[in-house]
Structures are given as structure tokens and as C-alpha cells.
N, CA, C and O atoms as a Maestro MAE file, in Angstrom:
{
 s_m_m2io_version
 :::
 2.0.0
}

f_m_ct {
 s_m_title
 :::
 protein
 m_atom[124] {
  # First column is atom index #
  i_m_mmod_type
  r_m_x_coord
  r_m_y_coord
  r_m_z_coord
  i_m_residue_number
  s_m_chain_name
  s_m_pdb_residue_name
  s_m_pdb_atom_name
  i_m_atomic_number
  :::
  1 25 -32.393 -0.661 28.374 1 A "MET " " N  " 7
  2 3 -33.655 -0.089 28.868 1 A "MET " " CA " 6
  3 2 -34.296 0.791 27.797 1 A "MET " " C  " 6
  4 15 -35.506 0.753 27.576 1 A "MET " " O  " 8
  5 25 -33.452 1.582 27.139 2 A "LEU " " N  " 7
  6 3 -33.961 2.521 26.140 2 A "LEU " " CA " 6
  7 2 -34.583 1.777 24.960 2 A "LEU " " C  " 6
  8 15 -35.613 2.187 24.426 2 A "LEU " " O  " 8
  9 25 -33.945 0.685 24.564 3 A "TYR " " N  " 7
  10 3 -34.465 -0.058 23.406 3 A "TYR " " CA " 6
  11 2 -35.856 -0.607 23.679 3 A "TYR " " C  " 6
  12 15 -36.673 -0.734 22.767 3 A "TYR " " O  " 8
  13 25 -36.120 -0.932 24.942 4 A "ALA " " N  " 7
  14 3 -37.441 -1.446 25.306 4 A "ALA " " CA " 6
  15 2 -38.497 -0.358 25.122 4 A "ALA " " C  " 6
  16 15 -39.604 -0.631 24.658 4 A "ALA " " O  " 8
  17 25 -38.150 0.867 25.485 5 A "VAL " " N  " 7
  18 3 -39.075 1.992 25.336 5 A "VAL " " CA " 6
  19 2 -39.337 2.263 23.861 5 A "VAL " " C  " 6
  20 15 -40.475 2.506 23.461 5 A "VAL " " O  " 8
  21 25 -38.286 2.220 23.060 6 A "GLU " " N  " 7
  22 3 -38.434 2.465 21.630 6 A "GLU " " CA " 6
  23 2 -39.287 1.382 20.984 6 A "GLU " " C  " 6
  24 15 -40.118 1.666 20.121 6 A "GLU " " O  " 8
  25 25 -39.078 0.149 21.404 7 A "GLU " " N  " 7
  26 3 -39.852 -0.964 20.841 7 A "GLU " " CA " 6
  27 2 -41.322 -0.816 21.187 7 A "GLU " " C  " 6
  28 15 -42.189 -1.067 20.350 7 A "GLU " " O  " 8
  29 25 -41.607 -0.410 22.418 8 A "ALA " " N  " 7
  30 3 -42.987 -0.214 22.855 8 A "ALA " " CA " 6
  31 2 -43.646 0.893 22.039 8 A "ALA " " C  " 6
  32 15 -44.819 0.793 21.679 8 A "ALA " " O  " 8
  33 25 -42.884 1.950 21.749 9 A "THR " " N  " 7
  34 3 -43.409 3.058 20.955 9 A "THR " " CA " 6
  35 2 -43.761 2.591 19.550 9 A "THR " " C  " 6
  36 15 -44.791 2.976 18.997 9 A "THR " " O  " 8
  37 25 -42.897 1.758 18.975 10 A "ILE " " N  " 7
  38 3 -43.148 1.227 17.635 10 A "ILE " " CA " 6
  39 2 -44.432 0.405 17.624 10 A "ILE " " C  " 6
  40 15 -45.227 0.492 16.689 10 A "ILE " " O  " 8
  41 25 -44.627 -0.393 18.673 11 A "VAL " " N  " 7
  42 3 -45.834 -1.223 18.768 11 A "VAL " " CA " 6
  43 2 -47.071 -0.341 18.860 11 A "VAL " " C  " 6
  44 15 -48.081 -0.607 18.207 11 A "VAL " " O  " 8
  45 25 -46.991 0.715 19.678 12 A "LEU " " N  " 7
  46 3 -48.127 1.625 19.833 12 A "LEU " " CA " 6
  47 2 -48.452 2.300 18.507 12 A "LEU " " C  " 6
  48 15 -49.621 2.452 18.153 12 A "LEU " " O  " 8
  49 25 -47.416 2.704 17.775 13 A "LEU " " N  " 7
  50 3 -47.630 3.339 16.482 13 A "LEU " " CA " 6
  51 2 -48.260 2.357 15.499 13 A "LEU " " C  " 6
  52 15 -49.119 2.729 14.699 13 A "LEU " " O  " 8
  53 25 -47.828 1.114 15.564 14 A "ALA " " N  " 7
  54 3 -48.362 0.090 14.666 14 A "ALA " " CA " 6
  55 2 -49.841 -0.140 14.945 14 A "ALA " " C  " 6
  56 15 -50.640 -0.272 14.018 14 A "ALA " " O  " 8
  57 25 -50.201 -0.188 16.221 15 A "VAL " " N  " 7
  58 3 -51.598 -0.385 16.607 15 A "VAL " " CA " 6
  59 2 -52.435 0.816 16.186 15 A "VAL " " C  " 6
  60 15 -53.535 0.661 15.656 15 A "VAL " " O  " 8
  61 25 -51.907 2.011 16.424 16 A "ALA " " N  " 7
  62 3 -52.632 3.228 16.063 16 A "ALA " " CA " 6
  63 2 -52.813 3.296 14.551 16 A "ALA " " C  " 6
  64 15 -53.840 3.768 14.062 16 A "ALA " " O  " 8
  65 25 -51.811 2.821 13.815 17 A "HIS " " N  " 7
  66 3 -51.854 2.839 12.361 17 A "HIS " " CA " 6
  67 2 -53.039 2.021 11.843 17 A "HIS " " C  " 6
  68 15 -53.654 2.379 10.839 17 A "HIS " " O  " 8
  69 25 -53.349 0.939 12.521 18 A "GLN " " N  " 7
  70 3 -54.437 0.064 12.095 18 A "GLN " " CA " 6
  71 2 -55.794 0.686 12.373 18 A "GLN " " C  " 6
  72 15 -56.797 0.284 11.782 18 A "GLN " " O  " 8
  73 25 -55.832 1.671 13.276 19 A "HIS " " N  " 7
  74 3 -57.107 2.266 13.680 19 A "HIS " " CA " 6
  75 2 -57.324 3.656 13.076 19 A "HIS " " C  " 6
  76 15 -58.308 4.329 13.385 19 A "HIS " " O  " 8
  77 25 -56.400 4.076 12.216 20 A "ARG " " N  " 7
  78 3 -56.531 5.390 11.589 20 A "ARG " " CA " 6
  79 2 -56.532 5.254 10.070 20 A "ARG " " C  " 6
  80 15 -56.178 4.206 9.530 20 A "ARG " " O  " 8
  81 25 -56.932 6.317 9.391 21 A "GLU " " N  " 7
  82 3 -56.965 6.282 7.937 21 A "GLU " " CA " 6
  83 2 -55.540 6.303 7.379 21 A "GLU " " C  " 6
  84 15 -54.723 7.113 7.816 21 A "GLU " " O  " 8
  85 25 -55.233 5.430 6.424 22 A "PRO " " N  " 7
  86 3 -53.886 5.349 5.839 22 A "PRO " " CA " 6
  87 2 -53.398 6.691 5.298 22 A "PRO " " C  " 6
  88 15 -52.226 7.034 5.446 22 A "PRO " " O  " 8
  89 25 -54.298 7.447 4.674 23 A "ASP " " N  " 7
  90 3 -53.909 8.734 4.097 23 A "ASP " " CA " 6
  91 2 -53.369 9.675 5.168 23 A "ASP " " C  " 6
  92 15 -52.456 10.458 4.907 23 A "ASP " " O  " 8
  93 25 -53.930 9.598 6.365 24 A "TYR " " N  " 7
  94 3 -53.483 10.459 7.456 24 A "TYR " " CA " 6
  95 2 -52.020 10.190 7.772 24 A "TYR " " C  " 6
  96 15 -51.242 11.127 7.951 24 A "TYR " " O  " 8
  97 25 -51.640 8.926 7.843 25 A "TRP " " N  " 7
  98 3 -50.260 8.565 8.196 25 A "TRP " " CA " 6
  99 2 -49.306 8.855 7.044 25 A "TRP " " C  " 6
  100 15 -48.149 9.215 7.265 25 A "TRP " " O  " 8
  101 25 -49.792 8.699 5.815 26 A "ILE " " N  " 7
  102 3 -48.943 9.000 4.662 26 A "ILE " " CA " 6
  103 2 -48.559 10.478 4.676 26 A "ILE " " C  " 6
  104 15 -47.403 10.826 4.434 26 A "ILE " " O  " 8
  105 25 -49.530 11.342 4.960 27 A "ASP " " N  " 7
  106 3 -49.261 12.774 5.018 27 A "ASP " " CA " 6
  107 2 -48.294 13.096 6.147 27 A "ASP " " C  " 6
  108 15 -47.422 13.950 5.986 27 A "ASP " " O  " 8
  109 25 -48.432 12.430 7.281 28 A "ARG " " N  " 7
  110 3 -47.579 12.692 8.440 28 A "ARG " " CA " 6
  111 2 -46.138 12.284 8.137 28 A "ARG " " C  " 6
  112 15 -45.204 12.998 8.500 28 A "ARG " " O  " 8
  113 25 -45.953 11.146 7.478 29 A "GLU " " N  " 7
  114 3 -44.615 10.640 7.195 29 A "GLU " " CA " 6
  115 2 -43.886 11.520 6.188 29 A "GLU " " C  " 6
  116 15 -42.675 11.712 6.294 29 A "GLU " " O  " 8
  117 25 -44.609 12.049 5.224 30 A "LYS " " N  " 7
  118 3 -43.982 12.868 4.182 30 A "LYS " " CA " 6
  119 2 -43.643 14.260 4.692 30 A "LYS " " C  " 6
  120 15 -42.712 14.892 4.191 30 A "LYS " " O  " 8
  121 25 -44.371 14.738 5.662 31 A "THR " " N  " 7
  122 3 -44.162 16.093 6.167 31 A "THR " " CA " 6
  123 2 -42.822 16.226 6.874 31 A "THR " " C  " 6
  124 15 -42.485 17.306 7.360 31 A "THR " " O  " 8
  :::
 }
 m_bond[123] {
  # First column is bond index #
  i_m_from
  i_m_to
  i_m_order
  :::
  1 1 2 1
  2 2 3 1
  3 3 4 2
  4 3 5 1
  5 5 6 1
  6 6 7 1
  7 7 8 2
  8 7 9 1
  9 9 10 1
  10 10 11 1
  11 11 12 2
  12 11 13 1
  13 13 14 1
  14 14 15 1
  15 15 16 2
  16 15 17 1
  17 17 18 1
  18 18 19 1
  19 19 20 2
  20 19 21 1
  21 21 22 1
  22 22 23 1
  23 23 24 2
  24 23 25 1
  25 25 26 1
  26 26 27 1
  27 27 28 2
  28 27 29 1
  29 29 30 1
  30 30 31 1
  31 31 32 2
  32 31 33 1
  33 33 34 1
  34 34 35 1
  35 35 36 2
  36 35 37 1
  37 37 38 1
  38 38 39 1
  39 39 40 2
  40 39 41 1
  41 41 42 1
  42 42 43 1
  43 43 44 2
  44 43 45 1
  45 45 46 1
  46 46 47 1
  47 47 48 2
  48 47 49 1
  49 49 50 1
  50 50 51 1
  51 51 52 2
  52 51 53 1
  53 53 54 1
  54 54 55 1
  55 55 56 2
  56 55 57 1
  57 57 58 1
  58 58 59 1
  59 59 60 2
  60 59 61 1
  61 61 62 1
  62 62 63 1
  63 63 64 2
  64 63 65 1
  65 65 66 1
  66 66 67 1
  67 67 68 2
  68 67 69 1
  69 69 70 1
  70 70 71 1
  71 71 72 2
  72 71 73 1
  73 73 74 1
  74 74 75 1
  75 75 76 2
  76 75 77 1
  77 77 78 1
  78 78 79 1
  79 79 80 2
  80 79 81 1
  81 81 82 1
  82 82 83 1
  83 83 84 2
  84 83 85 1
  85 85 86 1
  86 86 87 1
  87 87 88 2
  88 87 89 1
  89 89 90 1
  90 90 91 1
  91 91 92 2
  92 91 93 1
  93 93 94 1
  94 94 95 1
  95 95 96 2
  96 95 97 1
  97 97 98 1
  98 98 99 1
  99 99 100 2
  100 99 101 1
  101 101 102 1
  102 102 103 1
  103 103 104 2
  104 103 105 1
  105 105 106 1
  106 106 107 1
  107 107 108 2
  108 107 109 1
  109 109 110 1
  110 110 111 1
  111 111 112 2
  112 111 113 1
  113 113 114 1
  114 114 115 1
  115 115 116 2
  116 115 117 1
  117 117 118 1
  118 118 119 1
  119 119 120 2
  120 119 121 1
  121 121 122 1
  122 122 123 1
  123 123 124 2
  :::
 }
}
């Protein structure tokens, strides 16, 4: 059950990544 939730979160992040500026996510990942 938990893996399904994690997978859904990854998908949401992937979709959000396509709709936001790359620099924004780069800064978030490095922080």
C-alpha cells in the first residue's frame, strides 16, 4: 500500500516539474 502512495507522489512531482522553472527545482534539490 505504501509503495503505491510513494509512486503517486513521484508522478505528481514529475508533473509539477514539467510546469515549473528548472532552476527552481535545482535550487530545491541542492538545499
